[in-house]
N, C-alpha and C positions, 0 to 999 in steps of 0.2 A: 727644933722648937725656937731656938734663939734667932734663927733666920726670919721666922714669921713674926717674932716680936719686933725685930728691927724693921721689917716691911710695914707692919701696922702702925708703928710709932711714926714712921716717916710719912705714911699716908695721911695720918691725923695732922702732922705738922704742915703738910702740903695743903690740906683742906683749909686749915686755919689761915695760912699765909695767903692763900688765893682769895678767901673770903674777906679778909681785912681790907684788901685793896679796893674791893668793890664796895664795901661799906662806906669807906671814905669818898669814893668818887660818886656813888649814887646819892649820898647825902647832899653833895654839893651840886651835882648836875641835874638830878631828877628827884627832888624831895617828895614828889607825890607817889613815888613807887615804894612798895614795901620792901624795906632794906633787907630783912631776913630772907626774902625770897631771891633777891639778887645775889646775896651772899652764898646762899645754899646752891644756887645754880653755878656760880663761879667755882665753888669748891668741888662740886660733883664733876664738872668738866675737867678740872685739872687732875682729879683722882682717876677719872676714866681714862685719860691719856696715858697715865703711868700704868694702870692695870692692863691696858692693851699691850704696852711694851713688855711688861712681865709675862703676859700670857704668850706672846710671840717668842720670848726668850726661853720659856719652859716647855716649848713644843717637844724638845728632845728628851724630857723627863727629868732634866737636871736644871737647877737654877743657881748659878754661881754668884759669889759676892760681886764679881766684876759686872755681871749682867744686871744685878739689882742696882748697883751704882749707876750704870748707864741708863737704866730706865728712869731714875730720879734726876738725871743730869739736865741742866737747862738746855743744853745742846747735845747732839748726838757725839758721843766720844768713842764709839765703836770704830775700829780701824776700817776704813773703806779700801776697796781695790785700788782706788786712785792714789791713796796715800801710801800704799804698800810698795809702790815703785821707788827704787833707790838708784 
């Protein structure tokens, strides 16, 4: 249950942080647009990207803390085959 609380709180934070950037930008660039629609779209797009990563990571039936952290990372932190070479 704690894992899901962590995921949902991080998704909410992601939605808000994505929406805030759009609110500022759309108010300056295109004041005729409804700001809340732009913010909602930005938030949903960001959340959809993370939910997709979480879904792919949980295909095996388990979702680890590392997989959750990687889904929320700004860049892919999962070890790739190219990086495994030593």
